[in-house]
C-alpha positions as a LaTeX table, in Angstrom:
\begin{tabular}{lrrr}
\hline
Residue & $x$ (\AA) & $y$ (\AA) & $z$ (\AA) \\
\hline
Unk1 & 0.00 & 0.00 & 0.00 \\
Unk2 & 2.88 & 2.38 & 0.84 \\
Unk3 & 4.49 & 1.68 & $-2.54$ \\
Unk4 & 1.20 & 2.30 & $-4.34$ \\
Unk5 & 0.75 & 5.62 & $-2.54$ \\
Unk6 & 4.29 & 6.59 & $-3.48$ \\
Unk7 & 3.73 & 5.89 & $-7.17$ \\
Unk8 & 0.33 & 7.59 & $-7.17$ \\
Unk9 & 2.10 & 10.65 & $-5.81$ \\
Unk10 & 4.73 & 10.51 & $-8.55$ \\
Unk11 & 2.04 & 10.12 & $-11.24$ \\
Unk12 & 0.36 & 13.27 & $-9.90$ \\
Unk13 & 3.67 & 15.14 & $-9.90$ \\
Unk14 & 4.39 & 14.03 & $-13.48$ \\
Unk15 & 0.96 & 15.40 & $-14.42$ \\
Unk16 & 1.90 & 18.73 & $-12.81$ \\
Unk17 & 5.09 & 18.76 & $-14.89$ \\
Unk18 & 3.13 & 18.06 & $-18.07$ \\
Unk19 & 0.67 & 20.93 & $-17.58$ \\
Unk20 & 3.52 & 23.39 & $-16.90$ \\
Unk21 & 5.84 & 22.40 & $-19.77$ \\
Unk22 & 4.33 & 23.59 & $-23.01$ \\
Unk23 & 0.80 & 22.31 & $-22.35$ \\
Unk24 & $-1.70$ & 23.96 & $-24.75$ \\
Unk25 & $-4.22$ & 24.81 & $-22.01$ \\
Unk26 & $-1.51$ & 26.74 & $-20.15$ \\
Unk27 & $-1.65$ & 29.31 & $-22.99$ \\
Unk28 & $-5.33$ & 30.06 & $-22.42$ \\
Unk29 & $-6.00$ & 33.47 & $-20.81$ \\
Unk30 & $-6.76$ & 33.14 & $-17.10$ \\
Unk31 & $-5.48$ & 29.56 & $-16.73$ \\
Unk32 & $-4.41$ & 28.52 & $-13.24$ \\
Unk33 & $-1.98$ & 25.72 & $-14.12$ \\
Unk34 & 1.03 & 27.32 & $-12.51$ \\
Unk35 & $-0.86$ & 28.20 & $-9.34$ \\
Unk36 & $-1.27$ & 24.46 & $-8.73$ \\
Unk37 & 2.48 & 24.38 & $-8.05$ \\
Unk38 & 2.10 & 26.48 & $-4.89$ \\
Unk39 & 0.50 & 23.89 & $-2.54$ \\
Unk40 & 2.48 & 21.02 & $-4.09$ \\
Unk41 & 5.81 & 22.80 & $-3.62$ \\
Unk42 & 4.90 & 23.65 & $-0.02$ \\
Unk43 & 3.98 & 20.03 & 0.76 \\
Unk44 & 7.20 & 18.68 & $-0.77$ \\
Unk45 & 9.25 & 21.31 & 1.07 \\
Unk46 & 7.69 & 20.35 & 4.41 \\
Unk47 & 8.27 & 16.64 & 3.76 \\
Unk48 & 11.90 & 17.21 & 2.76 \\
Unk49 & 12.43 & 19.47 & 5.76 \\
Unk50 & 11.09 & 16.82 & 8.14 \\
Unk51 & 13.63 & 14.37 & 6.70 \\
Unk52 & 16.51 & 16.82 & 6.91 \\
Unk53 & 17.02 & 16.71 & 3.13 \\
Unk54 & 15.93 & 20.21 & 2.17 \\
Unk55 & 19.28 & 21.86 & 1.44 \\
Unk56 & 21.87 & 19.24 & 0.50 \\
Unk57 & 25.32 & 20.51 & $-0.38$ \\
Unk58 & 25.40 & 19.86 & $-4.11$ \\
Unk59 & 25.48 & 21.85 & $-7.34$ \\
Unk60 & 21.70 & 21.67 & $-7.71$ \\
Unk61 & 21.29 & 23.64 & $-4.48$ \\
Unk62 & 23.90 & 26.19 & $-5.54$ \\
Unk63 & 22.18 & 26.63 & $-8.90$ \\
Unk64 & 18.77 & 27.07 & $-7.26$ \\
Unk65 & 20.01 & 29.77 & $-4.88$ \\
Unk66 & 21.82 & 31.57 & $-7.70$ \\
Unk67 & 18.62 & 31.65 & $-9.78$ \\
Unk68 & 16.72 & 32.97 & $-6.76$ \\
Unk69 & 19.37 & 35.64 & $-6.24$ \\
Unk70 & 19.34 & 36.67 & $-9.92$ \\
Unk71 & 15.54 & 36.91 & $-9.98$ \\
Unk72 & 15.37 & 39.09 & $-6.89$ \\
Unk73 & 18.33 & 41.25 & $-7.93$ \\
Unk74 & 16.99 & 41.95 & $-11.43$ \\
Unk75 & 13.53 & 42.63 & $-9.97$ \\
Unk76 & 14.84 & 45.20 & $-7.49$ \\
Unk77 & 17.36 & 46.94 & $-9.75$ \\
Unk78 & 14.79 & 47.31 & $-12.55$ \\
Unk79 & 11.94 & 48.31 & $-10.20$ \\
Unk80 & 10.01 & 45.60 & $-12.01$ \\
Unk81 & 6.77 & 45.92 & $-10.01$ \\
Unk82 & 4.52 & 45.86 & $-13.08$ \\
Unk83 & 5.81 & 42.36 & $-13.88$ \\
Unk84 & 5.47 & 40.93 & $-10.37$ \\
Unk85 & 3.23 & 38.05 & $-11.49$ \\
Unk86 & 5.76 & 36.83 & $-14.08$ \\
Unk87 & 8.56 & 36.94 & $-11.50$ \\
Unk88 & 6.42 & 34.92 & $-9.07$ \\
Unk89 & 5.63 & 32.47 & $-11.87$ \\
Unk90 & 9.34 & 31.94 & $-12.55$ \\
Unk91 & 10.10 & 31.48 & $-8.85$ \\
Unk92 & 7.33 & 28.88 & $-8.66$ \\
Unk93 & 8.78 & 27.00 & $-11.63$ \\
Unk94 & 12.34 & 26.80 & $-10.28$ \\
Unk95 & 11.18 & 26.08 & $-6.70$ \\
Unk96 & 8.92 & 23.21 & $-7.75$ \\
Unk97 & 11.56 & 21.83 & $-10.12$ \\
Unk98 & 14.29 & 21.91 & $-7.48$ \\
Unk99 & 12.13 & 20.33 & $-4.77$ \\
Unk100 & 10.93 & 17.68 & $-7.22$ \\
Unk101 & 14.44 & 16.49 & $-8.05$ \\
Unk102 & 15.20 & 16.20 & $-4.32$ \\
Unk103 & 11.96 & 14.38 & $-3.59$ \\
Unk104 & 11.83 & 11.90 & $-6.52$ \\
Unk105 & 14.77 & 9.71 & $-7.51$ \\
Unk106 & 16.12 & 10.03 & $-11.05$ \\
Unk107 & 15.28 & 6.35 & $-11.64$ \\
Unk108 & 11.63 & 6.87 & $-10.73$ \\
Unk109 & 11.50 & 10.02 & $-12.82$ \\
Unk110 & 12.86 & 8.22 & $-15.90$ \\
Unk111 & 10.50 & 5.28 & $-15.35$ \\
Unk112 & 7.39 & 7.48 & $-15.24$ \\
Unk113 & 8.66 & 9.88 & $-17.89$ \\
Unk114 & 8.97 & 6.99 & $-20.36$ \\
Unk115 & 5.57 & 5.59 & $-19.38$ \\
Unk116 & 3.93 & 9.02 & $-19.76$ \\
Unk117 & 5.51 & 9.69 & $-23.17$ \\
Unk118 & 4.50 & 6.20 & $-24.30$ \\
Unk119 & 0.86 & 6.83 & $-23.38$ \\
Unk120 & 0.87 & 10.29 & $-24.99$ \\
Unk121 & 2.53 & 8.90 & $-28.12$ \\
Unk122 & 0.07 & 6.03 & $-28.59$ \\
Unk123 & $-3.00$ & 8.19 & $-28.00$ \\
Unk124 & $-1.67$ & 10.96 & $-30.23$ \\
Unk125 & $-0.87$ & 8.50 & $-33.03$ \\
Unk126 & $-4.43$ & 7.20 & $-32.89$ \\
Unk127 & $-5.84$ & 10.73 & $-33.01$ \\
Unk128 & $-3.37$ & 11.77 & $-35.71$ \\
Unk129 & $-4.31$ & 8.77 & $-37.87$ \\
Unk130 & $-8.05$ & 9.43 & $-37.51$ \\
Unk131 & $-7.66$ & 13.10 & $-38.48$ \\
Unk132 & $-5.33$ & 12.50 & $-41.43$ \\
Unk133 & $-6.26$ & 9.11 & $-42.86$ \\
Unk134 & $-9.99$ & 8.67 & $-42.22$ \\
Unk135 & $-13.18$ & 10.65 & $-42.74$ \\
Unk136 & $-14.14$ & 10.22 & $-39.10$ \\
Unk137 & $-14.58$ & 13.22 & $-36.84$ \\
Unk138 & $-13.25$ & 13.34 & $-33.29$ \\
Unk139 & $-15.93$ & 14.52 & $-30.82$ \\
Unk140 & $-13.64$ & 16.88 & $-28.89$ \\
Unk141 & $-14.26$ & 20.35 & $-27.54$ \\
Unk142 & $-12.19$ & 23.29 & $-28.76$ \\
Unk143 & $-10.50$ & 26.32 & $-27.21$ \\
Unk144 & $-8.41$ & 29.29 & $-28.33$ \\
Unk145 & $-5.14$ & 30.40 & $-26.76$ \\
Unk146 & $-3.76$ & 33.91 & $-26.30$ \\
Unk147 & $-2.47$ & 33.88 & $-29.91$ \\
Unk148 & $-5.94$ & 33.04 & $-31.23$ \\
Unk149 & $-4.88$ & 29.52 & $-32.27$ \\
Unk150 & $-7.79$ & 27.09 & $-31.97$ \\
Unk151 & $-7.11$ & 23.59 & $-30.64$ \\
Unk152 & $-9.06$ & 20.38 & $-30.29$ \\
Unk153 & $-8.87$ & 19.45 & $-26.62$ \\
Unk154 & $-8.23$ & 15.78 & $-25.82$ \\
Unk155 & $-6.47$ & 16.36 & $-22.45$ \\
Unk156 & $-3.45$ & 14.22 & $-23.49$ \\
Unk157 & $-3.93$ & 14.73 & $-27.24$ \\
Unk158 & $-4.37$ & 18.06 & $-28.96$ \\
Unk159 & $-4.65$ & 19.08 & $-32.60$ \\
Unk160 & $-4.53$ & 22.53 & $-34.14$ \\
Unk161 & $-7.94$ & 23.19 & $-35.67$ \\
Unk162 & $-7.05$ & 26.59 & $-37.12$ \\
Unk163 & $-4.38$ & 29.29 & $-37.02$ \\
Unk164 & $-5.61$ & 32.83 & $-36.50$ \\
Unk165 & $-3.27$ & 34.22 & $-39.15$ \\
Unk166 & $-3.86$ & 31.60 & $-41.84$ \\
Unk167 & $-7.18$ & 29.99 & $-40.97$ \\
Unk168 & $-5.97$ & 26.52 & $-41.98$ \\
Unk169 & $-5.69$ & 23.47 & $-39.75$ \\
Unk170 & $-2.51$ & 21.83 & $-38.48$ \\
Unk171 & $-3.64$ & 18.21 & $-38.55$ \\
Unk172 & $-0.69$ & 17.07 & $-40.65$ \\
Unk173 & 1.68 & 17.61 & $-37.71$ \\
Unk174 & 1.32 & 15.70 & $-34.46$ \\
Unk175 & 1.63 & 17.95 & $-31.40$ \\
Unk176 & 0.79 & 15.33 & $-28.75$ \\
Unk177 & 0.09 & 17.09 & $-25.44$ \\
Unk178 & 2.03 & 20.24 & $-26.35$ \\
Unk179 & 1.23 & 23.57 & $-27.98$ \\
Unk180 & 3.37 & 22.90 & $-31.06$ \\
Unk181 & 5.06 & 19.91 & $-32.76$ \\
Unk182 & 8.64 & 20.97 & $-32.00$ \\
Unk183 & 8.03 & 20.64 & $-28.27$ \\
Unk184 & 6.58 & 17.18 & $-28.71$ \\
Unk185 & 9.65 & 16.26 & $-30.77$ \\
Unk186 & 11.90 & 17.51 & $-27.96$ \\
Unk187 & 10.25 & 15.36 & $-25.31$ \\
Unk188 & 10.38 & 12.34 & $-27.62$ \\
Unk189 & 14.11 & 12.79 & $-28.28$ \\
Unk190 & 14.78 & 12.95 & $-24.54$ \\
Unk191 & 12.68 & 9.81 & $-24.04$ \\
Unk192 & 14.67 & 7.95 & $-26.72$ \\
Unk193 & 17.97 & 8.91 & $-25.06$ \\
Unk194 & 16.73 & 7.80 & $-21.63$ \\
Unk195 & 15.63 & 4.48 & $-23.11$ \\
Unk196 & 19.03 & 3.99 & $-24.76$ \\
Unk197 & 20.80 & 4.71 & $-21.49$ \\
Unk198 & 19.10 & 1.77 & $-19.78$ \\
Unk199 & 20.85 & $-1.59$ & $-19.60$ \\
Unk200 & 17.68 & $-3.33$ & $-20.79$ \\
Unk201 & 16.42 & $-1.32$ & $-23.75$ \\
Unk202 & 12.73 & $-1.58$ & $-24.61$ \\
Unk203 & 12.79 & $-1.67$ & $-28.42$ \\
Unk204 & 9.00 & $-1.32$ & $-28.61$ \\
Unk205 & 9.27 & 2.03 & $-26.80$ \\
Unk206 & 11.97 & 3.19 & $-29.20$ \\
Unk207 & 9.81 & 2.30 & $-32.22$ \\
Unk208 & 6.75 & 4.08 & $-30.78$ \\
Unk209 & 8.79 & 7.21 & $-30.00$ \\
Unk210 & 10.37 & 7.25 & $-33.47$ \\
Unk211 & 7.00 & 6.89 & $-35.21$ \\
Unk212 & 5.58 & 9.70 & $-33.10$ \\
Unk213 & 8.68 & 11.80 & $-33.85$ \\
Unk214 & 8.15 & 11.24 & $-37.57$ \\
Unk215 & 4.54 & 12.49 & $-37.34$ \\
Unk216 & 5.66 & 15.78 & $-35.73$ \\
Unk217 & 7.37 & 16.69 & $-39.03$ \\
Unk218 & 9.82 & 18.77 & $-37.01$ \\
Unk219 & 12.89 & 19.67 & $-39.07$ \\
Unk220 & 15.17 & 19.98 & $-36.06$ \\
Unk221 & 13.61 & 16.86 & $-34.57$ \\
Unk222 & 14.64 & 14.93 & $-37.67$ \\
Unk223 & 18.17 & 16.36 & $-37.60$ \\
Unk224 & 18.54 & 15.38 & $-33.95$ \\
Unk225 & 18.13 & 11.73 & $-34.95$ \\
Unk226 & 21.82 & 11.95 & $-35.93$ \\
Unk227 & 22.94 & 12.28 & $-32.27$ \\
Unk228 & 20.63 & 9.37 & $-31.43$ \\
Unk229 & 22.43 & 7.24 & $-34.04$ \\
Unk230 & 25.77 & 8.32 & $-32.55$ \\
Unk231 & 24.64 & 7.21 & $-29.09$ \\
Unk232 & 23.60 & 3.80 & $-30.43$ \\
Unk233 & 26.93 & 3.36 & $-32.24$ \\
Unk234 & 28.93 & 4.52 & $-29.21$ \\
Unk235 & 27.56 & 1.65 & $-27.14$ \\
Unk236 & 29.33 & $-0.76$ & $-29.49$ \\
Unk237 & 32.62 & 1.15 & $-29.70$ \\
Unk238 & 35.18 & 0.67 & $-26.94$ \\
Unk239 & 38.49 & 2.24 & $-28.04$ \\
Unk240 & 39.14 & 5.93 & $-27.31$ \\
Unk241 & 40.49 & 6.54 & $-30.82$ \\
Unk242 & 37.29 & 5.31 & $-32.48$ \\
Unk243 & 35.14 & 7.26 & $-30.03$ \\
Unk244 & 37.00 & 10.49 & $-30.89$ \\
Unk245 & 36.58 & 9.77 & $-34.62$ \\
Unk246 & 32.85 & 9.05 & $-34.11$ \\
Unk247 & 32.27 & 12.25 & $-32.12$ \\
Unk248 & 34.15 & 14.36 & $-34.66$ \\
Unk249 & 32.25 & 12.83 & $-37.55$ \\
Unk250 & 28.77 & 13.35 & $-36.08$ \\
Unk251 & 29.49 & 16.87 & $-34.83$ \\
Unk252 & 30.74 & 17.70 & $-38.34$ \\
Unk253 & 27.61 & 16.24 & $-39.93$ \\
Unk254 & 25.37 & 18.17 & $-37.51$ \\
Unk255 & 27.21 & 21.43 & $-38.17$ \\
Unk256 & 26.91 & 20.93 & $-41.91$ \\
Unk257 & 23.20 & 20.04 & $-41.63$ \\
Unk258 & 22.40 & 23.18 & $-39.62$ \\
Unk259 & 24.48 & 25.52 & $-41.82$ \\
Unk260 & 23.01 & 24.21 & $-45.07$ \\
Unk261 & 19.57 & 23.30 & $-43.75$ \\
Unk262 & 17.55 & 25.18 & $-46.38$ \\
Unk263 & 19.57 & 23.78 & $-49.30$ \\
Unk264 & 19.30 & 20.23 & $-47.94$ \\
Unk265 & 15.53 & 20.50 & $-47.50$ \\
Unk266 & 15.01 & 22.00 & $-50.95$ \\
Unk267 & 16.97 & 19.12 & $-52.46$ \\
Unk268 & 15.05 & 16.53 & $-50.44$ \\
Unk269 & 11.77 & 18.19 & $-51.43$ \\
Unk270 & 12.69 & 17.87 & $-55.11$ \\
Unk271 & 13.36 & 14.14 & $-54.58$ \\
Unk272 & 10.17 & 13.48 & $-52.61$ \\
Unk273 & 7.73 & 16.45 & $-52.51$ \\
Unk274 & 5.06 & 14.58 & $-50.54$ \\
Unk275 & 7.41 & 13.75 & $-47.67$ \\
Unk276 & 9.65 & 16.83 & $-47.48$ \\
Unk277 & 7.73 & 19.82 & $-48.92$ \\
Unk278 & 6.25 & 20.73 & $-45.54$ \\
Unk279 & 9.73 & 20.79 & $-44.02$ \\
Unk280 & 10.80 & 23.42 & $-46.57$ \\
Unk281 & 7.93 & 25.60 & $-45.39$ \\
Unk282 & 8.88 & 25.08 & $-41.74$ \\
Unk283 & 12.52 & 25.90 & $-42.41$ \\
Unk284 & 11.46 & 29.49 & $-43.10$ \\
Unk285 & 11.26 & 29.86 & $-39.31$ \\
Unk286 & 15.05 & 29.44 & $-39.18$ \\
Unk287 & 15.43 & 33.17 & $-39.91$ \\
Unk288 & 13.20 & 33.94 & $-36.95$ \\
Unk289 & 15.28 & 31.66 & $-34.75$ \\
Unk290 & 18.40 & 33.55 & $-35.81$ \\
Unk291 & 16.86 & 36.97 & $-35.15$ \\
Unk292 & 15.64 & 36.09 & $-31.65$ \\
Unk293 & 19.10 & 35.57 & $-30.06$ \\
Unk294 & 20.45 & 38.66 & $-31.83$ \\
Unk295 & 17.70 & 40.82 & $-30.32$ \\
Unk296 & 18.32 & 39.26 & $-26.91$ \\
Unk297 & 22.04 & 40.03 & $-27.19$ \\
Unk298 & 21.21 & 43.62 & $-28.12$ \\
Unk299 & 19.13 & 43.93 & $-24.94$ \\
Unk300 & 21.92 & 42.25 & $-22.95$ \\
Unk301 & 24.48 & 44.75 & $-24.30$ \\
Unk302 & 22.44 & 47.56 & $-22.72$ \\
Unk303 & 21.86 & 45.67 & $-19.44$ \\
Unk304 & 25.10 & 43.77 & $-18.86$ \\
Unk305 & 25.25 & 43.76 & $-15.05$ \\
Unk306 & 21.72 & 43.00 & $-13.86$ \\
Unk307 & 19.76 & 42.36 & $-17.06$ \\
Unk308 & 16.43 & 43.85 & $-18.06$ \\
Unk309 & 14.44 & 41.69 & $-15.64$ \\
Unk310 & 11.68 & 39.12 & $-16.13$ \\
Unk311 & 8.71 & 40.66 & $-17.91$ \\
Unk312 & 10.57 & 43.81 & $-18.86$ \\
Unk313 & 12.63 & 41.90 & $-21.41$ \\
Unk314 & 9.43 & 40.67 & $-23.04$ \\
Unk315 & 8.30 & 44.29 & $-23.52$ \\
Unk316 & 11.69 & 45.33 & $-24.90$ \\
Unk317 & 11.77 & 42.32 & $-27.24$ \\
Unk318 & 8.33 & 43.13 & $-28.69$ \\
Unk319 & 9.36 & 46.77 & $-29.22$ \\
Unk320 & 12.41 & 45.70 & $-31.25$ \\
Unk321 & 11.04 & 42.90 & $-33.44$ \\
Unk322 & 7.90 & 41.10 & $-34.56$ \\
Unk323 & 9.68 & 37.73 & $-34.32$ \\
Unk324 & 8.87 & 35.25 & $-31.56$ \\
Unk325 & 11.13 & 34.61 & $-28.58$ \\
Unk326 & 12.94 & 31.33 & $-29.25$ \\
Unk327 & 16.43 & 31.41 & $-27.72$ \\
Unk328 & 16.27 & 30.50 & $-24.03$ \\
Unk329 & 20.03 & 30.81 & $-23.42$ \\
Unk330 & 20.25 & 34.40 & $-24.68$ \\
Unk331 & 16.92 & 35.18 & $-22.99$ \\
Unk332 & 18.53 & 34.50 & $-19.62$ \\
Unk333 & 21.50 & 36.68 & $-20.55$ \\
Unk334 & 19.19 & 39.57 & $-21.44$ \\
Unk335 & 17.03 & 38.97 & $-18.37$ \\
Unk336 & 19.68 & 38.54 & $-15.65$ \\
Unk337 & 22.80 & 40.11 & $-17.16$ \\
Unk338 & 26.21 & 38.50 & $-17.33$ \\
Unk339 & 25.38 & 35.86 & $-14.69$ \\
Unk340 & 22.50 & 34.73 & $-16.88$ \\
Unk341 & 25.07 & 32.64 & $-18.76$ \\
Unk342 & 24.94 & 30.30 & $-15.76$ \\
Unk343 & 21.69 & 28.79 & $-17.08$ \\
Unk344 & 23.50 & 27.36 & $-20.11$ \\
Unk345 & 26.64 & 26.51 & $-18.12$ \\
Unk346 & 24.54 & 24.49 & $-15.66$ \\
Unk347 & 23.40 & 22.21 & $-18.48$ \\
Unk348 & 26.91 & 21.89 & $-19.89$ \\
Unk349 & 28.51 & 21.07 & $-16.56$ \\
Unk350 & 25.69 & 18.81 & $-15.30$ \\
Unk351 & 25.39 & 16.67 & $-18.43$ \\
Unk352 & 29.13 & 16.38 & $-19.12$ \\
Unk353 & 29.71 & 15.42 & $-15.46$ \\
Unk354 & 27.25 & 12.54 & $-15.71$ \\
Unk355 & 29.90 & 9.85 & $-16.16$ \\
Unk356 & 27.48 & 6.94 & $-15.79$ \\
Unk357 & 27.19 & 6.95 & $-19.59$ \\
Unk358 & 29.99 & 7.28 & $-22.12$ \\
Unk359 & 31.37 & 10.57 & $-23.42$ \\
Unk360 & 29.60 & 10.30 & $-26.78$ \\
Unk361 & 26.23 & 9.86 & $-25.07$ \\
Unk362 & 26.89 & 12.90 & $-22.90$ \\
Unk363 & 28.01 & 15.06 & $-25.81$ \\
Unk364 & 25.12 & 14.05 & $-28.05$ \\
Unk365 & 22.54 & 14.54 & $-25.30$ \\
Unk366 & 24.03 & 17.98 & $-24.57$ \\
Unk367 & 23.73 & 18.88 & $-28.26$ \\
Unk368 & 20.07 & 17.78 & $-28.24$ \\
Unk369 & 19.28 & 19.81 & $-25.12$ \\
Unk370 & 21.10 & 22.98 & $-26.18$ \\
Unk371 & 19.54 & 22.81 & $-29.65$ \\
Unk372 & 16.03 & 22.36 & $-28.30$ \\
Unk373 & 16.16 & 25.10 & $-25.65$ \\
Unk374 & 17.41 & 27.53 & $-28.29$ \\
Unk375 & 14.78 & 26.85 & $-30.91$ \\
Unk376 & 11.79 & 27.21 & $-28.55$ \\
Unk377 & 11.22 & 29.26 & $-25.38$ \\
Unk378 & 11.72 & 27.12 & $-22.26$ \\
Unk379 & 11.76 & 29.90 & $-19.65$ \\
Unk380 & 8.75 & 28.62 & $-17.73$ \\
Unk381 & 9.01 & 24.87 & $-18.40$ \\
Unk382 & 9.29 & 22.82 & $-15.21$ \\
Unk383 & 10.51 & 19.81 & $-17.22$ \\
Unk384 & 13.56 & 21.70 & $-18.50$ \\
Unk385 & 14.57 & 22.93 & $-15.05$ \\
Unk386 & 13.98 & 19.48 & $-13.53$ \\
Unk387 & 16.42 & 17.98 & $-16.02$ \\
Unk388 & 18.95 & 20.70 & $-15.22$ \\
Unk389 & 18.66 & 20.17 & $-11.45$ \\
Unk390 & 18.84 & 16.37 & $-11.79$ \\
Unk391 & 22.12 & 16.44 & $-13.70$ \\
Unk392 & 23.62 & 19.03 & $-11.36$ \\
Unk393 & 22.53 & 16.93 & $-8.40$ \\
Unk394 & 24.04 & 13.77 & $-9.87$ \\
Unk395 & 27.31 & 15.53 & $-10.70$ \\
Unk396 & 27.90 & 15.41 & $-6.92$ \\
Unk397 & 26.95 & 11.72 & $-6.68$ \\
Unk398 & 29.80 & 9.21 & $-6.73$ \\
Unk399 & 27.77 & 6.17 & $-7.75$ \\
Unk400 & 24.64 & 5.68 & $-9.81$ \\
Unk401 & 22.85 & 2.69 & $-11.33$ \\
Unk402 & 20.03 & 3.07 & $-13.87$ \\
Unk403 & 18.66 & $-0.36$ & $-13.05$ \\
Unk404 & 18.77 & 0.14 & $-9.26$ \\
\hline
\end{tabular}
C-alpha cells in the first residue's frame, strides 16, 4: 500500500510537470496551471524538511540559490513591479523543479517519464491517424489560446484546428500534449535517449517514439536523430580513438546540416515532394530563430550587469522585433545580465559530469538539449529545469545505477 501511494504521488507530480511544460491549455487566458504548483511545492518542502534533506550541499542547491538571487536582484534593480506576477511564476517554476528532483529519484522520474511519453505517443498517433487518414470526426471540444490559435482538446492529445493568421488546420503535424510539434519532438528525443541509457532497452518504446517523432514533421527533430544514431553506435565502440573519430564525424555532420539546412531540405523536397515539402515551409522559421538571439544580445548589451528583468525583457523584445522569442540561453542573458550565462553553463557542466554513460552519449545529449532550448522558449518549463537540477545533483553523486 505504501508503494502504491508513493507511485500515485509521482504520477500526480508528473501530471503537474506536463501541464507546466508547453501544455496547450496553459496558454489560455486566465489559466491557473502554474498556481497548482504552490500547494504542491509547499507540501514537498515540508516533507523534505522533516527528513533533513531540504538543502543538500550539491550543485543543484547552488544553482537554485543563484537563480533565486538573480531573480530578486533583477527585480529590485529594474523596479520591475509591473511584472510581479511573471517573476512569481518563474520562482514557482524553479522552486517546484528543485524540490521535485530532491523528492523523486532520477530512476523513478525516468521510469514514469517513459511511461507518460508512451501513453501520450500512442494516444496521439491514434488521433493523428483518424484526423489524417480517415473521414471520421473526433468529438472533442475546442479552445483558443492567447495567440488566437484554436485547438481540439483531448487532455493528453491536442490538434490545431485553425491558425488565427492563416485559418488553416494543423492536422498534418502531431503535437501530442504540447502547444506545437517541435516541443513534442523535444520530449520524444529525450525519451529515446533515456531508453538507450538503460541496460535493458525496450525496443518497442523506441519504435513508438520514433513513429511519433516522424509524425511531428519537425525539421530539427529529424536532424537530432543523428545524435541518437551516434549514441547507439557509441555503445558498441570501446576504443578511445574510435570514439574520438565518431564524435568528430557526427558533430561535423550536424554542423553541416544546420548551416546548409535550407539547401538540404530543398533538395530533399525535389526528390520526394510529398514527404519533405512541408519541411521546406517550416525551415522558413530558421530566420526567426536567428533573429531572436540577436535581439536578446542587443538587450543584454544595454543591461550587462543586472539584465532587463523578467517581464521587462518581453516588452523590450516586442518593441524591437515582430519575431517570436525562441532562444532560451540568450533570454537569460538579457534577463539577468552576465550571470544569466549560468543557465547554459549548468546544463553543460551537469550533463558532461554525468559519467554513468559514455562521453559520446553525454556530448550528443548535450547537443540535443542545447539545440532544443534555443529553438523554442523554455523559460517557464518545469521539465527543463527538472532535467537541469537532476544532472547538477548527480554531478555530486559518486555512484549511480540506472537499473537500481
